[in-house]
Every structure is written in structure tokens, then in C-alpha cells.
C-alpha positions in Angstrom: -19.5 -71.0 -112.7 -19.7 -67.2 -112.1 -17.4 -65.0 -110.1 -19.8 -65.1 -107.2 -20.1 -68.9 -107.2 -16.3 -69.3 -107.3 -15.9 -66.8 -104.5 -18.6 -68.4 -102.3 -16.9 -71.8 -102.8 -13.6 -70.2 -101.8 -15.2 -68.8 -98.6 -16.8 -72.1 -97.8 -13.5 -74.0 -98.2 -11.6 -71.4 -96.2 -14.2 -71.7 -93.3 -13.8 -75.5 -93.4 -10.0 -75.1 -93.3 -10.3 -72.8 -90.2 -12.5 -75.5 -88.5 -10.0 -78.2 -89.4 -7.2 -76.1 -87.8 -9.4 -75.6 -84.6 -9.7 -79.4 -84.6 -6.0 -79.8 -84.9 -6.0 -81.3 -88.4 -3.3 -79.2 -90.1 -3.0 -81.5 -93.2 -6.8 -81.3 -93.9 -6.7 -77.5 -93.3 -3.9 -77.1 -95.8 -5.8 -79.2 -98.4 -8.9 -77.1 -97.9 -7.0 -73.8 -98.1 -5.5 -75.0 -101.4 -9.0 -75.7 -102.7 -10.1 -72.3 -101.5 -7.2 -70.7 -103.2 -8.0 -72.4 -106.5 -11.6 -71.3 -106.3 -10.6 -67.7 -105.5 -8.1 -67.8 -108.4 -11.0 -68.9 -110.7 -13.1 -66.1 -109.3 -10.3 -63.7 -110.1 -10.2 -64.9 -113.7 -14.0 -64.3 -114.0 -14.0 -60.8 -112.4 -14.8 -57.7 -114.5 -11.4 -55.9 -114.8 -13.1 -52.5 -114.3 -13.9 -53.5 -110.7 -10.4 -52.7 -109.5 -11.0 -52.7 -105.7 -12.7 -56.1 -105.9 -9.9 -57.3 -108.1 -7.3 -56.2 -105.5 -9.2 -57.8 -102.6 -9.6 -61.0 -104.6 -5.9 -61.2 -105.7 -4.7 -60.7 -102.1 -7.2 -63.3 -100.9 -6.1 -65.9 -103.4 -2.4 -65.4 -102.6 -3.1 -65.5 -98.8 -5.0 -68.7 -99.2 -2.1 -70.3 -101.1 0.2 -69.1 -98.4 -2.0 -70.7 -95.7 -2.1 -73.9 -97.8 1.8 -73.8 -97.8 1.6 -73.7 -101.6 4.4 -71.1 -101.6 5.3 -71.4 -105.3 1.7 -70.8 -106.3 1.4 -67.9 -103.9 4.6 -66.4 -105.2 3.7 -66.8 -108.9 0.2 -65.3 -108.5 1.4 -62.4 -106.4 4.1 -61.5 -108.9 1.8 -61.8 -111.8 -0.8 -59.5 -110.2 1.7 -57.0 -109.0 2.7 -56.4 -112.6 -0.9 -55.5 -113.4 -1.6 -51.8 -114.0 -5.2 -52.3 -112.9 -4.3 -53.5 -109.4 -4.9 -50.8 -106.7 -2.0 -49.6 -104.6 -3.4 -51.1 -101.3 -3.4 -54.5 -102.9 0.1 -54.2 -104.3 1.3 -53.3 -100.8 -0.4 -56.3 -99.3 0.9 -58.5 -102.0 4.5 -57.2 -101.3 4.0 -58.1 -97.6 2.7 -61.6 -98.5 5.6 -62.1 -100.8 8.0 -61.3 -98.0 6.3 -63.9 -95.8 6.3 -66.5 -98.7 10.0 -65.9 -99.3 10.8 -66.3 -95.6 8.9 -69.6 -95.5 10.7 -70.8 -98.6 14.1 -70.0 -97.0 13.0 -71.9 -93.8 11.9 -74.9 -95.9 15.3 -75.0 -97.8 17.2 -74.7 -94.5 15.1 -77.5 -93.0 14.0 -75.2 -90.2 10.7 -76.1 -88.5 9.4 -74.3 -85.4 7.8 -76.4 -82.6 4.8 -74.6 -81.0 5.8 -73.0 -77.7 9.5 -73.2 -78.4 10.6 -69.9 -79.9 13.7 -67.9 -79.0 14.1 -64.3 -80.2 17.3 -62.5 -80.0 17.5 -58.7 -80.4 20.9 -57.2 -81.0 22.3 -54.0 -82.3 21.2 -50.4 -82.2 17.8 -48.9 -82.0 15.0 -51.4 -82.6 12.3 -49.9 -84.8 8.7 -50.9 -85.5 8.6 -53.6 -88.1 7.1 -57.0 -89.1 10.2 -59.2 -88.8 9.1 -60.7 -85.5 5.5 -61.1 -86.7 6.8 -62.8 -89.8 8.6 -65.4 -87.7 6.2 -66.0 -84.9 2.8 -65.1 -86.5 2.6 -68.2 -88.8 3.4 -70.5 -85.8 0.4 -69.2 -83.9 -1.7 -68.5 -87.0 -2.3 -64.9 -86.0 -0.4 -61.6 -85.7 1.6 -61.1 -82.5 2.8 -58.2 -80.4 6.2 -58.5 -78.8 7.2 -56.1 -76.1 10.8 -55.5 -75.5 12.0 -53.2 -72.7 15.4 -51.5 -72.1 16.8 -51.7 -68.6 18.8 -48.9 -66.8 22.0 -50.1 -68.5 20.6 -49.9 -72.0 20.2 -53.7 -72.3 17.1 -55.0 -74.0 15.1 -57.6 -72.3 12.1 -59.6 -73.5 9.0 -58.6 -71.6 5.9 -60.1 -73.2 4.5 -61.8 -76.3 0.8 -62.0 -77.0 -1.6 -62.5 -79.9 -2.6 -59.2 -81.6 -6.4 -59.7 -81.4 
């Protein structure tokens, strides 16, 4: 198969996985995401190395699909291998770093036996100035399968209070 055929197969499997998620069949979705990741990885192997932007997009896509499939070891291995490539563009390396952080967070949760139940998340903010970051999104985002925005306000006494959480559409 050519790069394009592998890539189209990956897109098809990923679309089917999204539909399975909408139908509530997480096990089927993960299986389809894994198939999509394998197809994207095959596409990556067939890609002309001089097409660096496409290479970067394809590498990020394959790692992301493994992540969605909960194939964390495969996602980690592929990300690390491609981050070592001199031909990978900077934007792709940055996205792979972010994906690796998410993968490692999931692996820690797995080893600790932590599992989030949808609708039951408690967030505690403590300490000095809270800055913009992805920590909350890394924790909550995977549970709702989309990025989230958390709004935290400070009252008149300098105490933080949770105000709102919503999907970042």
C-alpha cells in the first residue's frame, strides 16, 4: 500500500472510532484507534523523508491515535523515536513532548490504579500564584475526550474558589 492508502485507512478507522465513542462503545473505539494508529505508522514509514511538514503531522497523528487507543507504550516509543529525528520540524517535536507528558500521566494513573468516573472529579488548587498551564487539561481532558477550560476566581480574602468548568470547543 502507498502512503496515501495507509493514511486514508487511518482516517477511516479513526472516524469509525469516533462514532463508536458517540455510541458509548469505548472498547470498540480503542480497538479502532489502535488500527488507525497502525495504519498511520505504516503511512509514516512510506512517507518521503523530504516532506518534513507532512512527516511531522503524520508522526503526531500516529502517537495521538495510540494515546486514544490507550496503547501508551506504543505511543511513548513512537514519540521518543521520532523526537530523536533531525528531520522532524519543531512544531511536531513540541506536540510530541505534550503528548508524551499526557502518556506518562496516564501510565502513572494506571500503575496507581486510579480511574476517574465521569462526572466525579475534584480539583484542588493550593499554593501561590496559579499560572496558565495544561495540568488541569491533562487530568480532565481525557475524561471528557476534549480540552477543557477551568475558571478559578480569587475572593476578597485571597482564597481561590472554583467557578466553572466547560469544554473548550
